[in-house]
Backbone bond lengths (Angstrom), bond angles and torsions (degrees), N, CA, C in turn:
res aa  C-N    CA-C-N  psi(-1)  N-CA   C-N-CA  omega(-1)  CA-C   N-CA-C  phi
1 X - - - 1.457 - - 1.538 109.55 -
2 X 1.318 117.60 142.32 1.450 120.70 -178.99 1.525 109.54 -84.31
3 X 1.344 114.01 171.81 1.459 119.74 176.13 1.525 111.34 -98.03
4 X 1.309 117.19 18.24 1.450 121.12 -177.90 1.539 110.31 -63.45
5 X 1.301 115.52 132.12 1.465 120.96 -179.70 1.532 108.98 -91.87
6 X 1.324 114.39 83.43 1.468 119.77 -175.89 1.525 111.91 -60.89
7 X 1.329 116.84 -35.78 1.459 119.27 -177.29 1.522 110.55 -64.56
8 X 1.325 117.29 -50.67 1.451 120.02 -179.85 1.526 111.48 -62.76
9 X 1.302 118.08 -45.06 1.450 121.84 -178.02 1.537 112.02 -59.39
10 X 1.322 116.93 -32.31 1.465 119.59 177.80 1.515 112.45 -85.30
11 X 1.350 117.68 -38.87 1.437 120.02 -178.15 1.529 112.05 -64.75
12 X 1.310 118.69 -29.07 1.454 120.15 -178.37 1.527 112.12 -75.35
13 X 1.352 117.83 -10.51 1.443 120.81 -178.16 1.534 114.47 -119.36
14 X 1.332 116.30 -20.95 1.479 119.68 -171.48 1.519 111.53 -126.97
15 X 1.349 117.85 157.81 1.468 119.22 169.04 1.522 109.76 -55.06
16 X 1.313 116.24 146.29 1.481 119.22 -170.16 1.507 114.20 -55.87
17 X 1.364 117.30 -36.23 1.451 118.89 -175.14 1.525 111.70 -71.39
18 X 1.307 117.50 -30.44 1.469 120.79 174.82 1.495 110.74 -80.56
19 X 1.322 116.65 -40.24 1.461 120.92 -177.74 1.509 112.69 -62.55
20 X 1.336 118.13 -39.48 1.460 121.50 -179.43 1.529 110.83 -64.57
21 X 1.340 116.40 -44.19 1.472 120.28 178.41 1.520 111.56 -63.42
22 X 1.338 116.92 -45.64 1.459 119.84 -179.54 1.533 111.08 -64.74
23 X 1.329 117.14 -32.82 1.469 119.71 177.82 1.512 111.84 -63.80
24 X 1.332 115.56 -43.80 1.473 120.08 176.95 1.514 110.44 -59.70
25 X 1.316 116.09 -48.63 1.465 120.35 -177.57 1.518 111.66 -65.10
26 X 1.337 117.07 -40.19 1.452 119.50 179.10 1.506 112.68 -59.26
27 X 1.342 116.74 -38.81 1.460 119.92 -177.77 1.534 111.01 -66.36
28 X 1.313 119.32 -25.66 1.461 121.29 -179.12 1.538 111.72 -64.27
29 X 1.310 116.73 -32.38 1.466 119.55 -173.64 1.526 113.54 -72.45
30 X 1.340 116.76 -11.46 1.456 118.48 -179.17 1.513 113.12 -61.82
31 X 1.300 118.18 -25.37 1.465 121.39 -175.62 1.536 112.51 -82.01
32 X 1.331 117.59 -5.39 1.430 120.95 -175.64 1.527 113.19 -111.82
33 X 1.322 115.16 142.91 1.445 120.85 170.01 1.538 107.36 -94.91
34 X 1.292 116.42 115.73 1.460 120.51 -177.86 1.533 108.00 -88.75
35 X 1.337 115.37 96.85 1.449 119.82 -179.49 1.518 111.02 -68.57
36 X 1.302 117.08 139.10 1.476 122.55 -179.16 1.508 111.36 -85.30
37 X 1.310 114.75 154.54 1.469 129.80 -6.09 1.518 113.14 -75.26
38 X 1.355 115.74 152.11 1.455 122.34 -176.13 1.528 109.99 -116.81
39 X 1.339 115.40 136.76 1.446 123.07 174.19 1.507 109.12 -111.22
40 X 1.331 117.43 130.10 1.466 123.33 171.66 1.518 108.04 -102.11
41 X 1.329 115.90 107.36 1.466 122.36 -177.95 1.520 109.40 -86.95
42 X 1.350 116.40 108.08 1.455 120.84 -176.45 1.527 110.36 87.30
43 X 1.325 116.80 54.77 1.463 121.55 -172.52 1.505 114.34 -73.22
44 X 1.368 117.30 -18.78 1.450 119.64 -177.99 1.517 111.69 61.00
45 X 1.338 115.98 -136.27 1.459 120.67 -178.35 1.533 112.56 -86.31
46 X 1.327 118.07 2.37 1.454 121.07 177.36 1.503 114.55 83.00
47 X 1.328 117.54 0.41 1.470 120.81 -177.27 1.513 112.21 -62.41
48 X 1.325 117.51 -44.83 1.448 120.60 -177.08 1.541 110.71 -64.66
49 X 1.319 117.49 -45.09 1.456 120.36 -179.61 1.515 112.32 -66.18
50 X 1.326 117.71 -40.07 1.443 121.10 179.91 1.529 112.07 -60.38
51 X 1.341 115.48 -40.60 1.455 120.30 -179.43 1.530 111.48 -76.66
52 X 1.312 117.22 -41.84 1.467 121.51 -168.96 1.507 113.34 -79.56
53 X 1.315 118.55 -38.95 1.442 121.68 -171.06 1.523 111.40 -111.40
54 X 1.317 115.99 136.57 1.438 121.01 -175.73 1.531 113.37 -83.06
55 X 1.313 116.40 -18.92 1.469 120.28 178.14 1.523 109.92 -117.07
56 X 1.327 114.35 149.55 1.474 119.18 179.46 1.517 111.16 -67.27
57 X 1.314 114.91 142.58 1.472 120.82 171.03 1.520 108.90 -86.37
58 X 1.335 113.78 159.18 1.456 117.30 -178.32 1.523 112.90 -70.47
59 X 1.337 116.65 -43.88 1.469 120.17 -173.52 1.527 111.03 -141.54
60 X 1.341 115.26 137.19 1.453 121.54 167.23 1.515 108.33 -122.84
61 X 1.345 116.70 133.36 1.466 119.88 177.77 1.514 109.77 -122.28
62 X 1.329 114.88 150.15 1.458 121.15 178.12 1.529 108.24 -160.57
63 X 1.347 118.70 148.92 1.460 120.09 -177.42 1.535 113.50 -82.39
64 X 1.341 117.87 -6.03 1.453 119.68 -172.30 1.535 110.32 -111.64
65 X 1.335 116.01 134.09 1.459 121.06 -173.32 1.534 113.30 -71.60
66 X 1.327 117.66 -46.08 1.460 120.40 -174.10 1.534 111.70 -60.59
67 X 1.337 119.01 -48.73 1.468 117.74 177.56 1.532 112.09 -61.73
68 X 1.310 118.05 -33.86 1.460 120.44 179.86 1.534 111.10 -66.71
69 X 1.318 116.84 -35.11 1.483 119.01 175.89 1.519 110.29 -61.61
70 X 1.334 116.78 -40.23 1.457 119.98 176.06 1.512 111.49 -67.24
71 X 1.340 116.54 -41.70 1.465 120.13 -179.93 1.526 110.93 -61.57
72 X 1.320 116.19 -34.56 1.473 120.05 -179.83 1.523 111.91 -65.07
73 X 1.342 116.16 -29.73 1.463 120.96 179.39 1.525 112.08 -74.46
74 X 1.304 115.91 -24.57 1.457 120.38 -178.07 1.549 109.59 -83.71
75 X 1.284 115.71 169.29 1.465 120.26 -176.15 1.520 111.53 -106.02
76 X 1.334 117.19 34.42 1.454 121.13 -174.51 1.521 112.98 -94.25
77 X 1.343 118.32 -21.94 1.485 121.86 -174.60 1.525 110.68 -134.92
78 X 1.331 114.16 146.83 1.467 118.61 171.04 1.507 110.82 -74.73
79 X 1.322 116.08 -35.43 1.459 121.64 -179.11 1.526 109.25 -140.06
80 X 1.326 116.10 141.03 1.473 120.52 170.80 1.535 107.53 -122.70
81 X 1.327 114.39 139.04 1.471 120.64 -172.96 1.526 108.86 -133.11
82 X 1.317 116.41 135.96 1.451 120.64 174.27 1.517 108.73 -82.11
83 X 1.329 116.50 114.27 1.449 121.25 -173.79 1.526 109.61 -161.16
84 X 1.334 117.61 143.81 1.456 120.75 -178.23 1.529 112.90 -90.25
85 X 1.326 117.98 -8.26 1.461 120.43 173.51 1.522 116.18 101.26
86 X 1.332 118.54 -16.52 1.462 120.53 -175.84 1.524 111.99 -84.39
87 X 1.318 117.28 -22.28 1.468 122.76 176.05 1.518 107.31 -136.44
88 X 1.317 117.35 98.70 1.450 122.01 -176.08 1.535 111.33 -94.18
89 X 1.331 118.11 137.79 1.460 121.27 -175.66 1.541 112.48 -84.32
90 X 1.336 116.45 53.74 1.442 121.03 -178.89 1.530 109.51 -137.87
91 X 1.303 114.68 154.16 1.471 119.63 -179.97 1.532 110.56 -74.46
92 X 1.326 115.78 166.31 1.456 120.51 177.80 1.533 110.97 -58.75
93 X 1.312 116.61 141.13 1.468 122.86 174.91 1.527 112.95 57.78
94 X 1.317 116.46 36.65 1.466 120.77 -176.76 1.528 112.32 -77.73
95 X 1.328 117.83 -39.26 1.456 121.41 -174.08 1.514 111.77 -102.05
96 X 1.339 114.93 147.02 1.474 121.27 175.20 1.521 111.69 -90.19
97 X 1.349 116.09 -24.80 1.466 122.28 -177.87 1.527 109.92 -143.69
98 X 1.306 114.99 140.72 1.479 121.72 170.95 1.513 108.41 -127.84
99 X 1.328 116.50 134.14 1.450 121.36 172.71 1.522 109.68 -121.15
100 X 1.302 116.38 154.84 1.470 120.28 177.02 1.532 106.83 -155.36
101 X 1.318 115.82 104.02 1.466 120.64 -170.80 1.549 110.31 -100.53
102 X 1.349 114.52 109.33 1.460 121.32 178.74 1.536 111.72 53.43
103 X 1.325 115.56 54.03 1.458 121.86 -176.54 1.522 112.08 -126.83
104 X 1.324 116.87 -44.37 1.478 120.63 -170.39 1.512 113.17 -62.28
105 X 1.331 118.04 -25.53 1.453 120.09 178.77 1.538 112.13 -67.80
106 X 1.323 116.60 -17.38 1.476 121.68 -179.81 1.508 113.18 -91.77
107 X 1.310 118.44 -1.90 1.468 121.97 -176.85 1.526 108.80 -100.68
108 X 1.325 115.49 116.53 1.479 118.06 -174.12 1.518 111.73 -67.73
109 X 1.335 117.99 -46.38 1.459 121.73 -179.27 1.509 109.28 -102.95
110 X 1.341 116.20 94.29 1.438 121.61 -175.37 1.510 116.18 -77.81
111 X 1.341 120.32 -39.48 1.486 119.47 -173.98 1.530 114.39 -52.63
112 X 1.334 121.33 -45.43 1.473 118.89 179.62 1.521 112.77 -62.17
113 X 1.321 117.03 -35.07 1.469 120.45 -179.83 1.517 110.48 -70.86
114 X 1.329 117.41 -46.19 1.461 119.69 178.75 1.526 111.81 -64.28
115 X 1.330 116.66 -37.15 1.482 119.57 176.53 1.522 110.14 -61.86
116 X 1.313 116.18 -39.48 1.469 120.28 -177.24 1.522 110.76 -73.05
117 X 1.314 117.27 -36.75 1.488 119.69 174.31 1.523 109.40 -61.20
118 X 1.308 117.58 -43.08 1.466 120.59 178.11 1.527 111.12 -63.05
119 X 1.302 117.04 -36.27 1.478 120.09 -179.17 1.520 111.84 -66.11
120 X 1.322 117.50 -43.69 1.479 120.49 -174.73 1.535 112.53 -86.48
121 X 1.328 117.19 -8.14 1.458 120.81 179.32 1.525 110.42 -91.94
122 X 1.321 116.37 136.55 1.468 120.89 178.25 1.527 110.38 -61.87
123 X 1.327 118.18 149.49 1.478 120.14 171.93 1.524 110.65 -55.18
124 X 1.299 116.28 128.81 1.465 121.05 -175.93 1.512 113.04 83.20
125 X 1.324 117.74 -4.26 1.456 121.18 178.82 1.517 112.81 -66.48
126 X 1.326 116.91 152.89 1.457 122.28 -173.24 1.532 111.13 -95.45
127 X 1.316 114.80 138.04 1.452 123.21 175.10 1.511 107.95 -123.27
128 X 1.330 117.25 115.94 1.462 123.89 -177.52 1.514 108.99 -114.94
129 X 1.329 117.03 127.94 1.456 119.34 177.76 1.502 110.87 -154.25
130 X 1.324 115.70 162.65 1.466 121.50 175.12 1.517 109.06 -138.80
131 X 1.338 113.27 149.95 1.473 121.51 -174.77 1.516 109.20 -151.50
132 X 1.324 118.89 157.22 1.460 120.13 168.16 1.527 109.73 -65.63
133 X 1.305 116.64 149.90 1.466 120.18 -174.41 1.549 112.00 -113.79
134 X 1.303 114.76 -168.72 1.462 122.45 -175.59 1.556 112.37 -68.12
135 X 1.326 116.77 -11.35 1.470 120.69 179.80 1.532 111.75 -95.98
136 X 1.317 117.37 -5.98 1.455 120.72 -175.98 1.542 111.75 -58.16
137 X 1.316 116.25 -54.19 1.459 120.40 -175.03 1.522 111.89 -68.08
138 X 1.320 117.05 -41.92 1.483 119.88 -179.44 1.514 112.14 -67.98
139 X 1.333 118.10 -21.22 1.472 122.42 -179.27 1.517 113.15 -87.45
140 X 1.330 119.34 -8.12 1.467 120.19 -178.92 1.525 109.79 -62.07
141 X 1.300 117.12 129.99 1.473 121.99 -170.20 1.527 112.54 -65.33
142 X 1.320 117.58 -41.22 1.466 119.83 -178.46 1.523 110.01 -68.13
143 X 1.299 116.69 -38.45 1.474 120.46 175.76 1.503 110.94 -60.40
144 X 1.348 116.97 -44.53 1.467 120.83 -179.07 1.536 110.58 -66.17
145 X 1.341 116.50 -36.10 1.450 120.24 178.49 1.540 110.17 -63.52
146 X 1.316 116.50 -44.11 1.454 120.55 178.73 1.514 111.80 -65.56
147 X 1.352 116.00 -37.55 1.472 120.04 176.60 1.524 111.51 -57.22
148 X 1.322 116.36 -43.03 1.465 120.83 -175.69 1.540 112.20 -62.43
149 X 1.319 115.99 -24.32 1.455 120.16 178.41 1.535 112.09 -99.16
150 X 1.320 115.04 12.66 1.463 119.63 176.97 1.515 115.41 74.33
151 X 1.346 116.57 13.41 1.461 121.96 -178.20 1.533 108.38 -90.97
152 X 1.307 116.73 63.28 1.435 122.90 -170.85 1.538 112.43 -65.28
153 X 1.332 116.02 -44.63 1.465 119.53 -179.79 1.534 110.95 -64.45
154 X 1.302 115.71 -40.88 1.470 119.52 178.15 1.520 111.16 -66.11
155 X 1.345 116.47 -39.07 1.461 120.90 177.12 1.517 111.12 -63.34
156 X 1.319 116.84 -43.55 1.474 120.96 178.76 1.515 110.53 -64.86
157 X 1.327 117.15 -37.25 1.477 120.01 178.44 1.510 110.48 -66.68
158 X 1.330 116.48 -39.01 1.465 119.54 177.82 1.522 111.19 -63.29
159 X 1.332 115.72 -45.27 1.462 119.76 -179.75 1.532 111.16 -61.53
160 X 1.323 115.59 -42.30 1.477 119.19 178.88 1.531 110.28 -63.83
161 X 1.326 116.66 -40.04 1.480 120.41 178.48 1.525 110.50 -65.37
162 X 1.340 117.48 -45.63 1.457 118.47 -178.28 1.513 111.38 -65.73
163 X 1.322 116.90 -36.85 1.451 120.75 176.49 1.517 110.80 -62.29
164 X 1.328 115.21 -37.25 1.476 119.99 -178.66 1.527 110.92 -68.95
165 X 1.329 117.32 -44.96 1.474 118.40 -179.79 1.524 110.91 -71.13
166 X 1.321 117.49 -20.51 1.466 120.77 175.37 1.532 111.27 -82.60
167 X 1.345 116.50 -7.54 1.472 124.00 -179.70 1.533 110.74 59.31
168 X 1.324 115.41 43.96 1.466 120.66 177.49 1.519 111.04 -95.16
169 X 1.315 116.69 129.15 1.453 122.36 170.22 1.531 110.77 -102.74
170 X 1.339 116.59 -21.91 1.466 120.73 -173.09 1.517 110.14 -137.72
171 X 1.324 117.46 118.63 1.473 122.97 169.43 1.535 104.29 -129.93
172 X 1.330 116.01 83.05 1.449 120.89 -165.94 1.516 113.62 -115.03
173 X 1.323 115.54 160.24 1.464 122.68 178.62 1.529 110.45 -78.37
174 X 1.338 116.61 162.59 1.467 119.80 174.97 1.517 113.55 -57.81
175 X 1.322 117.49 -32.54 1.465 120.65 179.77 1.533 110.58 -63.60
176 X 1.324 116.75 -41.76 1.473 119.72 177.88 1.511 109.93 -67.66
177 X 1.327 116.94 -41.75 1.463 119.86 179.10 1.525 111.96 -64.23
178 X 1.310 116.49 -40.08 1.480 119.64 179.34 1.512 111.60 -59.52
179 X 1.317 117.01 -44.35 1.463 121.47 177.67 1.534 111.45 -63.73
180 X 1.308 115.24 -44.37 1.465 121.60 -178.73 1.542 110.01 -63.35
181 X 1.299 116.49 -43.42 1.480 121.64 -178.75 1.527 110.88 -68.81
182 X 1.323 116.71 -42.62 1.466 120.61 179.44 1.520 110.88 -59.13
183 X 1.322 115.78 -42.49 1.468 120.02 -179.57 1.522 111.59 -64.58
184 X 1.328 116.77 -25.59 1.463 120.61 179.71 1.541 112.56 -89.19
185 X 1.332 116.86 -7.50 1.455 119.59 177.65 1.523 114.44 103.58
186 X 1.323 117.33 27.26 1.452 122.12 -179.13 1.541 110.84 -117.54
187 X 1.318 115.08 153.87 1.465 123.14 167.92 1.526 108.55 -107.25
188 X 1.315 116.97 127.36 1.449 121.87 176.03 1.529 109.08 -84.59
189 X 1.329 116.76 113.78 1.472 120.78 -177.47 1.510 112.64 -84.05
190 X 1.327 116.87 -48.47 1.472 120.39 179.04 1.523 109.58 -163.30
191 X 1.283 114.02 165.35 1.464 121.00 178.12 1.524 107.81 -154.79
192 X 1.349 114.89 161.10 1.461 119.71 172.18 1.529 109.50 -149.93
193 X 1.326 114.15 147.33 1.453 121.09 174.45 1.537 109.19 -84.98
194 X 1.314 116.98 150.35 1.448 122.40 176.55 1.528 109.22 -153.41
195 X 1.280 115.99 166.69 1.470 125.83 179.72 1.535 110.44 77.02
196 X 1.309 114.34 93.81 1.449 123.25 -174.38 1.537 112.07 -66.94
197 X 1.339 117.24 164.74 1.469 119.35 175.53 1.516 113.16 -55.57
198 X 1.319 117.51 -36.48 1.472 121.31 177.13 1.524 111.09 -62.71
199 X 1.316 116.28 -44.38 1.458 120.55 179.08 1.527 111.06 -67.77
200 X 1.322 116.65 -38.25 1.442 119.82 177.79 1.527 110.94 -63.10
201 X 1.329 117.55 -37.53 1.455 120.26 177.22 1.532 111.11 -60.19
202 X 1.321 116.70 -39.11 1.459 120.77 175.43 1.537 110.86 -60.39
203 X 1.305 116.51 -43.17 1.465 120.66 178.03 1.536 110.32 -66.38
204 X 1.320 115.45 -43.58 1.467 120.84 -178.68 1.521 110.94 -59.81
205 X 1.315 117.07 -51.46 1.467 120.75 -177.81 1.516 111.89 -71.44
206 X 1.322 116.34 -22.60 1.457 119.59 175.46 1.516 112.51 -63.09
207 X 1.314 117.70 -27.44 1.445 120.36 176.22 1.534 110.99 -63.15
208 X 1.305 116.79 -30.23 1.460 120.73 -177.57 1.535 111.77 -91.06
209 X 1.327 116.92 -37.26 1.454 120.77 -179.31 1.536 113.06 -87.22
210 X 1.326 116.39 -4.15 1.460 120.32 -176.96 1.507 115.10 -86.84
211 X 1.327 118.17 9.29 1.458 121.15 -178.08 1.521 113.14 -56.95
212 X 1.348 121.20 -42.81 1.465 120.17 178.39 1.530 112.23 -58.18
213 X 1.338 117.35 -40.77 1.462 119.67 177.90 1.524 111.69 -63.28
214 X 1.334 115.45 -37.99 1.468 119.43 -179.23 1.542 109.64 -66.06
215 X 1.332 117.21 -40.96 1.441 120.50 179.38 1.516 110.97 -64.63
216 X 1.358 115.93 -43.41 1.472 120.50 177.79 1.523 109.94 -59.83
217 X 1.325 116.66 -42.34 1.468 120.62 -178.43 1.513 111.04 -65.14
218 X 1.319 118.28 -40.02 1.447 122.43 178.85 1.530 111.36 -63.10
219 X 1.299 116.53 -36.09 1.468 121.09 -175.96 1.515 111.43 -84.69
220 X 1.336 117.66 -43.92 1.466 121.22 -170.16 1.529 113.54 -108.56
221 X 1.323 118.22 -16.64 1.449 120.99 -173.77 1.527 112.99 82.95
222 X 1.338 116.17 2.86 1.470 121.35 178.51 1.518 109.18 -120.10
223 X 1.333 115.53 145.63 1.462 120.19 177.68 1.533 111.18 -80.22
224 X 1.313 117.55 -34.28 1.464 122.18 -177.28 1.511 108.87 -116.81
225 X 1.329 116.52 118.63 1.467 120.91 -175.05 1.518 112.10 -71.18
226 X 1.349 116.79 -41.55 1.480 121.33 179.28 1.533 107.81 -123.37
227 X 1.344 117.97 90.74 1.463 120.70 -175.83 1.530 112.19 -81.64
228 X 1.322 116.75 57.06 1.448 122.35 -179.22 1.542 109.45 -111.62
229 X 1.312 116.29 150.62 1.461 120.04 -177.28 1.523 112.40 -61.94
230 X 1.343 116.38 -36.89 1.459 118.41 179.80 1.545 110.54 -64.49
231 X 1.324 116.30 -34.61 1.457 119.88 -178.53 1.533 112.14 -76.42
232 X 1.336 116.97 -28.90 1.454 121.23 -176.64 1.540 112.64 -105.05
233 X 1.348 115.81 10.89 1.463 119.95 -178.03 1.525 112.06 -57.68
234 X 1.346 116.57 -49.38 1.455 120.65 -177.55 1.531 110.18 -66.79
235 X 1.324 116.67 -41.57 1.469 121.07 177.91 1.518 109.93 -56.39
236 X 1.305 116.33 -45.66 1.466 119.43 -179.64 1.522 111.57 -63.72
237 X 1.316 117.19 -42.42 1.453 120.07 178.97 1.518 111.91 -59.57
238 X 1.317 116.02 -36.23 1.447 120.37 -178.36 1.526 111.50 -68.43
239 X 1.344 116.52 -39.78 1.472 119.15 -171.34 1.513 114.05 -99.27
240 X 1.338 118.84 -16.34 1.473 118.00 -170.57 1.522 113.33 -69.59
241 X 1.337 118.00 -27.89 1.463 118.67 176.86 1.515 109.70 -65.99
242 X 1.306 115.59 -43.56 1.471 120.26 178.33 1.522 109.79 -63.89
243 X 1.322 116.53 -40.46 1.470 121.15 178.47 1.512 111.21 -61.46
244 X 1.329 116.71 -43.15 1.447 121.03 -178.17 1.520 113.22 -68.72
245 X 1.330 116.91 -24.34 1.459 120.31 179.70 1.517 113.46 -78.35
246 X 1.316 117.39 -14.72 1.451 120.48 -171.52 1.531 110.83 -89.57
247 X 1.310 115.60 85.62 1.441 122.10 176.09 1.540 107.90 -108.01
248 X 1.325 115.67 -170.41 1.463 119.27 -177.74 1.529 111.80 -70.64
249 X 1.303 113.03 155.83 1.453 121.32 166.96 1.542 114.66 59.92
250 X 1.333 115.47 46.32 1.469 119.23 169.51 1.520 106.20 -82.14
251 X 1.331 118.85 110.60 1.479 119.59 -174.03 1.523 113.29 -61.12
252 X 1.339 117.61 -22.61 1.453 120.93 -179.84 1.525 112.63 -97.41
253 X 1.333 117.30 3.33 1.456 120.90 -175.57 1.518 113.33 -58.66
254 X 1.340 115.51 145.13 1.459 122.61 -175.66 1.521 113.28 -90.32
255 X 1.339 116.39 -6.97 1.475 121.59 179.49 1.522 108.79 -126.95
256 X 1.330 115.99 159.41 1.458 121.62 178.95 1.520 110.32 -135.38
257 X 1.319 114.97 134.86 1.468 122.13 174.95 1.521 108.37 -102.57
258 X 1.339 115.70 132.16 1.475 120.80 -176.37 1.529 111.01 -117.43
259 X 1.324 114.58 137.58 1.464 122.79 174.15 1.528 106.35 -114.38
260 X 1.323 115.85 115.75 1.477 121.53 -169.20 1.520 108.25 -132.52
261 X 1.330 116.10 148.73 1.474 120.44 171.89 1.514 110.96 -127.47
262 X 1.308 114.52 146.11 1.445 119.13 172.35 1.515 108.38 -68.82
263 X 1.327 115.88 136.04 1.456 119.45 179.10 1.518 110.67 -61.03
264 X 1.305 115.70 137.45 1.463 120.96 -178.58 1.525 111.37 -71.90
């Protein structure tokens, strides 16, 4: 394991609630050898890849132009391509590894994308991804609060609203993912849940308390105006306990990391 400080590297660039989650996810990749060439499906602005991986990936794709412009400025990819994932401009079995970090839940029609990932991935190639799971909505703190008072319809409405603003189409169990992946030509090797209900509450409430960061980003293009340790000392103290608690196999975790291989 490296001595990379994932929490600090993310907190200096992102709102705390996003940075803490990305730090946990980034640490998971240390156990894997990403054989080249590597495709990042849904690379966004390249921030996650630049922090998490020490070597550039061959290709990052994303459907949105503005994040891709930012990704191009970073040193995380040799090439960035605007693409939605259902028709990839690569030959069969081109990539040895595909990663997709917190992306697939935002894709409404998954089968064409998974089929295409299987097509461009070498037989036996590794596909690593993470997504919110079937416990995400039930773990939302405001929903649970409303449940305790018997306000079930209001709780369900809140969960539906939060899911909508999160742009989630899929918050599914490993059983559903295993079936979906098998149909696309993958073998599911292992998975684990992570991000406890307590940590999810921090993320949930961050959406409401993160307005100052959003305003700063709109004005300056940066989420953190002063990315210095002295300025973020208190922020780190608040989130680092939660960050340290997020290890593998939290049975109540709201997210799941999947290790998958294309069938040989």
